[in-house]
C-alpha positions in Angstrom: 33.1 33.0 -3.3 33.6 29.4 -4.2 32.2 27.5 -7.1 29.7 24.7 -6.4 28.9 22.1 -9.0 26.4 19.3 -9.4 26.3 16.6 -12.0 23.8 13.8 -12.3 23.6 10.7 -14.4 21.0 7.9 -14.8 22.7 4.6 -14.4 22.1 1.9 -17.1 22.0 -0.8 -14.4 22.2 -1.2 -10.6 25.4 0.3 -9.2 26.5 -3.2 -8.0 25.8 -4.8 -11.4 28.5 -6.1 -13.7 27.7 -3.5 -16.3 29.1 -0.8 -13.9 32.1 -2.7 -12.5 34.7 -0.6 -14.4 33.0 2.6 -13.3 32.8 1.5 -9.6 36.5 0.4 -9.8 37.4 3.9 -11.1 35.7 5.8 -8.2 38.4 5.5 -5.6 41.3 6.7 -7.9 39.2 9.5 -9.4 38.0 10.7 -6.0 41.6 10.6 -4.8 42.7 12.8 -7.8 39.8 15.2 -7.1 40.4 15.4 -3.4 44.1 16.3 -3.9 43.5 18.6 -7.0 44.6 22.2 -6.8 41.6 24.3 -5.9 39.4 21.4 -4.6 37.5 22.4 -1.5 34.9 19.8 -0.6 32.7 17.0 -2.0 29.5 15.5 -0.7 29.9 12.1 0.8 28.4 9.9 3.5 31.5 8.1 4.7 35.2 7.6 3.9 34.4 4.5 1.7 35.8 5.6 -1.6 33.4 3.6 -3.7 30.2 4.7 -1.8 27.7 6.7 -3.8 25.3 9.3 -2.3 22.0 7.7 -1.4 19.0 10.1 -1.9 15.3 10.4 -2.6 15.6 11.1 -6.3 15.7 7.5 -7.4 18.1 4.6 -7.1 19.2 4.9 -10.7 20.3 8.6 -10.4 24.0 9.0 -9.5 24.8 12.5 -8.1 28.0 14.3 -7.4 28.2 17.7 -5.6 31.5 19.4 -5.0 33.0 22.8 -4.3 36.1 24.4 -6.0 38.0 27.6 -5.6 37.5 28.7 -9.2 36.3 27.8 -12.6 39.8 27.1 -13.7 40.3 24.6 -10.9 37.1 22.7 -11.7 37.9 22.8 -15.5 41.4 21.4 -14.9 40.0 18.5 -12.9 37.2 17.7 -15.3 39.1 18.1 -18.6 42.9 18.0 -17.8 43.2 15.1 -15.4 42.6 11.3 -15.7 38.9 12.1 -15.0 38.6 13.0 -18.7 38.9 9.3 -19.6 35.9 8.4 -17.5 34.0 11.3 -19.0 34.7 9.9 -22.4 33.3 6.5 -21.4 30.1 7.9 -19.8 27.8 6.3 -22.4 29.0 2.9 -21.3 27.5 3.5 -17.8 24.9 6.2 -18.1 21.7 6.8 -20.1 21.8 9.6 -22.6 19.8 12.7 -21.7 18.4 15.6 -23.6 18.3 17.9 -20.5 21.2 19.6 -18.7 22.9 17.2 -16.2 25.6 19.4 -14.9 25.6 22.9 -13.5 27.5 25.4 -11.3 26.7 28.2 -9.0 28.6 30.5 -6.6 28.5 29.9 -2.8 29.9 31.9 0.0 33.2 30.5 1.2 32.5 28.0 4.0 29.0 27.1 2.7 28.3 23.5 1.9 25.2 23.1 -0.2 22.6 20.4 0.4 21.6 18.0 -2.3 18.1 19.6 -2.2 19.6 23.0 -2.9 21.6 21.6 -5.8 18.7 19.8 -7.3 16.5 23.0 -7.1 19.2 24.8 -9.1 19.3 22.0 -11.7 15.5 22.3 -12.1 16.0 26.1 -12.5 18.6 25.5 -15.3 16.3 23.0 -17.0 13.2 25.2 -16.9 14.7 28.8 -17.2 18.1 28.2 -18.8 21.4 29.6 -17.5 21.5 32.5 -15.2 23.5 33.7 -12.2 21.8 31.0 -9.9 22.6 28.1 -12.2 25.0 28.0 -15.1 27.4 25.9 -17.2 30.9 26.1 -18.5 29.5 27.2 -21.9 27.4 30.0 -20.3 29.4 30.9 -17.2 28.5 33.7 -14.8 31.1 35.4 -12.6 30.1 36.1 -9.0 27.6 38.9 -8.9 27.3 39.1 -12.7 23.9 39.4 -14.5 25.3 38.4 -17.9 27.5 35.4 -18.8 31.2 36.1 -19.3 32.8 35.6 -22.6 34.8 32.4 -23.1 
């Protein structure tokens, strides 16, 4: 099994606006780090343009990222132990605050690439029912096939 993840963020301005210039400039180097990170498997993208964002039907102000990793540790290391962490620390400069979950994970069979619709359904599940085997977080993490979260 591989670990899929989705994170969403509501932009404070249009993606091509000056308020997001630093964020857009950071996309190419951060994607390069992710794409070459140990344990990285796949990320959703429309083209090879490193600054392109995924266009979808959920609103122009919603930025989405879907990726697959070999393990929890591989994803954790990219998110919190790579230059990505600096962007994460600056997220309030570019994204609106939210009181609902904006990131989640779930297990997928090796070779499966989830659709954005599948990922968004799981986000809705996390938001309405809380963490479970079908949608969970680093804080309440479920191992493959587990019915209860694992201890940190």
